[in-house]
C-alpha positions, 0 to 999 in steps of 0.5 A: 747915134755915133760910135763912142769907141770906148771898147777900144780903151782899157777897163781902167781907162773907161772907169776913170773916165766915168768917175771924172765925168760924174765929178765934172758938174758942180751940182754933183760935187755939192751932192757928194759933199753934202752926203759926206758931211751928213754921214748918213743916208739922206732921203728928201733933204738933198733937194732942200740944200741945192738950188735945183728942181727935184727932177734935176737933182734926180738926174745928178743922183742917177749919174753919181749912182751909175758911176758907183760913187753913191748907193740908193736904197728904197725906203717906203716911197722915197730913195735914200742915198749915201756914199758908196764906201767901196766905190769912193775908195776905188775912185780916190785910188784911181784918181790919185794914181792917175794924177801922180803918174803924169810927169811934168813935160815942159 
């Protein structure tokens, strides 16, 4: 496996890249929109609203959780997901700050 050299970049750069990567798939955006709209923890409903298999939805949920954008809590035999407010606020501030610091050059 090749070296990614992420250790040669700042923590802030790595965090922003992780959030951008998590947001880089339309299924993940759809999951976040659904969770934000329901404003509650959601267990099995996510699979019902997406044209994807359970396994694929689980992979996307894991990516969003690893990026700190959602929380997953075990309830019985299932995992319920909701927006991680702290992670979401951090991501919004990072993206906003990044997008406003780039100046038009041409």
